[in-house]
C-alpha positions in Angstrom: -18.3 27.3 34.3 -15.9 28.3 31.6 -15.0 24.8 30.9 -18.4 23.6 30.8 -19.3 26.4 28.2 -16.2 25.5 26.4 -17.2 21.5 26.3 -20.8 22.2 25.4 -19.5 24.4 22.4 -17.2 21.8 21.3 -19.8 19.1 21.5 -22.4 21.3 19.6 -19.7 22.1 16.7 -18.9 18.5 16.4 -22.6 17.4 16.1 -23.2 19.7 13.4 -20.1 18.5 11.7 -20.9 14.7 12.1 -22.8 14.7 8.6 -19.7 16.2 6.9 -17.2 13.8 8.8 -19.3 10.7 7.6 -19.5 12.1 4.4 -15.8 12.8 4.2 -15.3 8.9 5.0 -17.2 7.7 2.3 -15.3 10.2 -0.2 -12.0 8.9 1.2 -13.5 4.8 0.9 -13.4 5.6 -2.8 -9.3 5.4 -2.7 -8.7 3.6 0.4 -11.7 1.1 0.7 -11.3 0.7 4.5 -12.6 3.8 5.3 -16.2 2.6 4.2 -16.2 -0.2 6.6 -18.1 -0.5 9.9 -18.9 3.6 9.4 -21.5 2.7 12.3 -18.9 2.4 14.9 -17.8 5.9 14.5 -21.0 6.8 16.0 -20.5 4.4 18.7 -22.4 1.5 16.9 -21.8 -1.9 16.5 -21.8 -5.1 18.3 -21.1 -5.1 22.1 -18.3 -6.7 23.6 -17.8 -8.4 27.0 -16.9 -5.9 29.7 -13.4 -5.6 31.4 -10.8 -5.5 28.7 -8.1 -3.3 28.2 -8.8 -0.7 25.6 -5.9 0.6 23.8 -6.5 3.1 21.0 -3.5 3.7 18.6 -4.6 6.4 15.9 -2.6 5.6 12.7 0.0 3.1 11.4 3.2 4.8 13.4 1.2 4.3 16.8 -0.2 0.8 16.3 3.5 0.2 15.4 4.7 1.5 18.8 2.2 -0.3 20.6 3.2 -3.6 19.6 6.0 -4.0 22.5 3.5 -2.7 24.8 0.9 -5.3 23.9 3.7 -8.2 23.9 4.6 -6.9 28.0 1.0 -6.8 28.8 0.3 -10.1 27.6 3.2 -11.5 29.0 2.2 -10.0 32.5 -1.3 -10.7 32.2 -1.9 -14.0 30.7 -5.4 -14.3 29.0 -5.7 -10.3 28.7 -8.6 -9.3 26.6 -7.7 -6.3 24.4 -10.0 -3.8 22.7 -8.0 -2.1 20.0 -9.5 0.9 18.2 -7.7 3.1 15.4 -8.4 6.0 13.5 -7.1 5.2 10.1 -7.1 2.7 7.6 -3.2 1.9 8.0 -3.9 1.9 11.8 -6.6 -0.5 11.6 -5.3 -2.8 8.8 -2.0 -3.0 11.2 -4.0 -3.2 14.3 -5.5 -6.4 12.8 -2.5 -8.3 13.0 -2.1 -7.8 16.8 -5.4 -9.5 17.8 -5.8 -12.9 19.4 -8.5 -14.7 20.6 -11.1 -13.1 22.6 -9.8 -9.7 21.6 -11.8 -7.2 19.6 -11.5 -4.2 17.4 -13.4 -1.3 16.6 -12.9 2.1 15.0 -12.4 5.2 17.7 -16.0 7.0 17.6 -16.4 10.4 16.7 -15.9 12.9 19.9 -19.4 13.9 20.3 -21.2 13.1 23.8 -23.6 10.5 22.1 -21.1 8.6 20.2 -18.8 8.2 23.0 -21.3 7.3 25.4 -22.4 4.4 23.4 -19.0 3.3 22.8 -18.3 3.0 26.7 -21.7 1.3 27.3 -21.5 -1.1 24.6 -17.8 -2.3 25.6 -17.1 -1.2 29.4 -13.4 -1.5 29.2 -11.5 -1.8 32.6 -9.0 0.9 31.5 -8.2 2.7 28.5 -5.1 3.5 27.0 -4.2 6.1 24.6 -1.1 6.3 22.5 1.4 9.1 22.3 -0.9 12.4 22.1 -4.7 11.2 21.6 -6.6 13.3 24.1 -10.2 14.1 23.1 -12.1 16.6 25.4 -15.7 14.5 24.9 -14.3 11.0 25.4 -12.2 12.2 28.4 -15.4 13.7 30.2 -17.4 10.5 29.1 -14.6 8.3 30.5 -14.6 10.3 33.7 -18.3 9.8 34.0 -18.2 6.4 33.2 -15.5 5.4 35.9 -12.8 4.3 32.9 -9.5 5.3 34.2 -7.6 6.6 31.1 -3.7 6.2 30.5 -1.5 8.1 28.0 1.1 5.7 27.0 4.5 6.7 25.2 2.9 10.2 26.0 4.8 13.2 23.8 3.9 16.8 23.8 5.9 19.1 21.6 6.3 23.1 22.5 4.0 23.6 19.4 1.1 21.2 20.8 1.8 22.6 23.9 1.3 26.0 23.0 -2.0 25.0 20.9 -3.1 23.4 23.9 -2.8 26.5 26.0 -4.6 28.6 23.6 -7.6 26.3 24.1 -7.1 26.0 28.0 -10.5 25.9 28.9 -11.5 22.9 26.7 -8.2 21.0 26.6 -6.9 21.4 30.4 -10.1 19.5 31.9 -9.7 16.7 29.4 -5.9 16.3 30.2 -6.7 16.9 34.1 -8.8 13.5 33.9 -5.9 11.6 32.9 -5.1 8.8 35.6 -1.5 8.4 34.4 0.7 9.9 31.5 3.7 7.8 30.7 6.0 10.3 28.9 8.6 9.5 26.6 11.0 12.1 28.2 11.4 14.4 30.7 10.9 17.6 28.4 7.6 15.9 27.4 6.6 15.2 31.2 7.2 19.1 31.9 5.1 20.1 29.1 2.1 17.4 30.0 2.2 19.0 33.3 2.1 22.5 32.0 -0.9 21.3 29.9 -2.6 19.9 33.2 -1.8 16.1 33.8 -1.8 15.5 37.3 0.2 12.1 37.0 3.0 12.1 35.0 6.1 9.3 34.9 9.0 9.4 32.4 9.0 5.7 30.9 11.0 6.2 27.9 10.1 5.4 24.2 8.3 2.3 23.3 10.0 2.5 19.7 13.1 1.6 20.8 11.8 -1.8 22.2 10.7 -2.5 18.5 13.1 -5.0 17.0 13.1 -5.2 13.1 12.0 -8.6 11.5 14.9 -10.6 10.7 12.7 -12.2 7.7 12.5 -8.5 6.6 16.0 -7.5 6.9 17.0 -10.7 5.1 14.7 -9.4 2.1 16.3 -6.0 2.0 19.7 -7.4 2.2 18.8 -9.8 -0.7 17.4 -6.8 -2.8 20.5 -4.9 -2.4 22.4 -7.8 -4.2 21.0 -6.8 -7.2 21.8 -3.2 -7.2 24.8 -3.8 -9.1 26.9 -2.2 -6.5 25.1 1.2 -7.1 24.7 2.9 -3.6 20.7 3.4 -2.6 19.7 6.5 -0.6 16.2 6.1 0.9 14.1 9.1 1.1 12.0 7.4 4.0 8.5 8.1 5.0 8.1 10.6 2.6 5.2 13.5 2.8 3.1 15.1 0.6 4.8 18.6 -0.7 8.4 17.3 -0.2 8.4 15.1 -3.5 9.3 17.8 -6.2 11.8 19.5 -4.2 13.5 16.1 -3.6 13.2 15.2 -7.1 14.9 18.5 -8.1 17.6 18.4 -5.4 18.3 14.8 -6.7 18.6 15.6 -10.4 20.8 18.3 -9.8 23.2 16.4 -7.4 23.1 13.6 -10.2 24.6 16.1 -12.8 27.3 16.7 -10.6 28.2 13.0 -10.0 31.8 12.3 -11.1 31.5 8.7 -11.5 30.4 6.6 -14.6 26.5 6.6 -15.3 26.4 2.9 -14.0 27.9 3.7 -10.9 25.5 6.3 -10.0 23.6 5.9 -6.6 20.0 5.0 -6.8 17.1 6.9 -5.2 14.8 5.0 -3.1 11.7 6.7 -2.8 8.9 5.7 -0.1 6.0 7.8 0.4 4.4 7.7 4.0 0.7 7.3 2.7 -0.3 4.4 0.3 -2.9 6.4 -1.3 -0.1 8.6 -2.8 1.8 5.9 -4.7 0.5 6.6 -8.1 0.9 10.3 -7.8 4.6 9.8 -6.6 5.1 7.6 -9.7 3.7 10.0 -12.2 5.7 12.7 -10.7 9.0 10.7 -11.0 8.4 9.9 -14.6 7.5 13.6 -15.4 10.8 14.5 -14.2 12.5 12.3 -16.8 13.8 9.6 -14.3 13.3 5.9 -14.9 11.2 4.2 -12.7 10.8 0.7 -11.1 7.9 -0.1 -8.4 8.3 -2.4 -5.7 4.5 -3.7 -6.8 6.1 -4.9 -9.9 8.8 -6.8 -8.4 8.8 -10.5 -7.8 11.2 -12.0 -5.5 13.3 -8.8 -6.1 14.3 -5.9 -8.3 15.2 -7.9 -11.7 15.1 -6.8 -15.4 14.6 -3.0 -16.0 14.9 -2.3 -12.5 18.4 -2.9 -12.1 18.9 0.3 -14.3 16.3 2.3 -12.9 17.1 5.8 -11.7 14.3 5.7 -8.7 13.2 2.8 -7.1 9.4 3.3 -5.4 8.5 1.6 -2.3 5.1 1.3 -3.1 4.0 -1.5 -0.3 3.2 -1.8 3.1 5.0 -2.8 6.4 8.1 -3.8 4.4 9.9 -0.7 6.1 12.8 -2.7 8.0 13.6 -4.2 4.3 13.7 -0.8 2.6 16.1 0.2 5.7 18.3 -3.1 5.1 18.6 -2.2 1.3 19.7 1.4 1.9 23.0 2.6 2.5 21.6 6.0 4.0 18.3 7.6 4.6 17.2 11.0 4.2 14.5 11.6 7.1 10.8 12.5 5.8 8.8 15.2 7.4 12.3 16.9 8.5 13.1 19.1 5.5 9.7 20.6 5.5 8.0 22.1 8.9 6.2 18.8 9.7 8.1 17.6 12.4 9.9 14.5 10.9 9.1 10.9 11.4 10.4 8.3 13.9 14.4 7.8 13.0 14.7 5.1 15.5 13.4 2.1 13.4 16.2 3.1 10.7 18.8 2.9 13.5 17.6 -0.4 14.7 18.2 -1.8 11.1 21.7 -0.2 11.0 20.9 2.7 8.5 22.3 6.1 9.2 20.1 9.2 8.8 20.3 12.5 7.1 17.5 14.5 8.8 16.7 18.3 8.2 16.1 21.3 10.4 12.1 20.3 11.6 12.1 17.3 14.0 9.9 18.7 16.7 8.0 15.8 16.9 10.9 13.6 17.8 13.2 16.1 19.0 14.9 14.2 22.1 15.2 11.2 20.0 16.8 13.1 17.1 19.1 15.0 19.5 20.3 11.7 21.1 20.6 10.1 17.3 23.0 13.2 16.5 25.0 13.3 19.4 25.9 9.4 19.5 27.0 9.5 15.9 23.7 7.7 14.2 22.7 10.7 12.4 23.9 13.7 11.1 21.4 17.4 10.6 21.6 19.8 7.7 20.0 23.0 7.1 17.9 22.2 3.6 17.1 19.4 1.2 19.8 19.9 -1.3 22.4 19.8 1.6 20.7 16.6 2.8 21.0 14.9 -0.5 24.8 16.0 -0.9 25.7 14.9 2.9 24.0 11.3 2.0 26.0 11.1 -1.1 28.9 11.9 0.7 28.6 9.3 3.1 27.8 6.9 0.7 31.4 7.5 -0.8 33.2 7.4 2.7 33.4 3.8 3.5 35.0 4.0 6.9 32.7 6.9 8.1 29.7 5.0 6.6 30.8 2.1 8.8 31.2 4.1 12.0 27.8 5.3 11.7 26.3 2.0 11.0 27.8 0.9 14.3 26.5 4.0 16.1 23.1 3.7 14.8 22.9 0.1 16.0 24.3 0.9 19.5 21.9 4.2 19.6 18.9 1.9 19.1 20.0 -0.8 21.7 20.9 1.8 24.7 17.4 3.0 25.3 15.2 -0.1 25.8 13.0 -1.3 28.6 9.9 1.2 28.2 7.2 -1.5 27.2 8.0 -3.3 30.7 7.7 -0.1 32.7 4.5 0.8 31.0 2.8 -2.3 31.3 3.5 -2.7 34.8 2.0 1.0 35.2 -1.1 0.6 33.3 -1.9 -2.8 34.8 -1.4 -1.3 38.3 -4.1 1.5 37.2 -6.4 -1.4 35.7 -6.2 -3.2 38.9 -6.9 0.2 41.1 -3.5 0.1 42.7 
């Protein structure tokens, strides 16, 4: 009774909020037009697809990229498999479109109201649903259980903070998590927290992000760009989040004021914001701080002309992160210097780029701990210390070379999750 009351209250609230959610999409579409596409799909509308597809939901860019090796493993194990890919953000949908093959379909994930999720499931009738990482929606889980669609959480992770939040909403979240057919956890710690949240079947399968291999063409692009840096070390602020920009630039300016070498030998800051809608905002902030700026969007084959002398390079492009890591000597991990949980540092390691991370890595706790233990990353207490640690590493050739080797070894030591998860998902799909 308690669970039913909580679910009904949640559904009523979302119904009341639906006009505001649609209005918010229209507002976001002014800056990111993709949010204005196929809005009806958010209500469970749109064209039908043939039944029996494997439905995979990855909310945003990071989860979609993590799904790539899983999708490859699924296709290899089951040739001709049809996929239905759903997304929640514009960057996720854009990236998911590159993963489609003939016979596949793409939609927005519907709002979590009873009507929207029922319409979605009736229009597509998937054989199994796969949710990437942390996506558990009470309305969707309830509707899928009633429709007989088994749901799997792949690459599942749950931080202590998220577990505490789930336990505070226990009457709503425990029944939702309890309908999951199988949770494929990244680590044993994640598995324990998922069980505590109510998942009945949990299996530790590893982290899909270790199976992502950098695109050789992007690595070569980054190396070409590196040749134009006039011998200046490059410190990458990777996937930088809102609110971190001003402290970073202040710490950078202070460090450059102490730089002992000639101005022409000063390290260069390569700043890559996490969200594309912030590119112009960040560019304006850099210029306002009195730093000279060159934007990736203004380059042709590479940074030439005035870009060679610029203090800051702004990585205002999409799907070039591997090139930025190949260009950089060391990366500062975005989201780890403010209490935001950090970003994925596995891609940096796979590209041979050492990482300097702050104190806040709770979204990737085990991966960060392993990277530090294996010498692929170092941890500092705050952003000024992080900037100084990155600059020190650029000046220590032997230590830098050792960390580059450690990063590549770390990235290669934890592979195989995609194959394990694909086998488990197909077993659920087949009712085994």
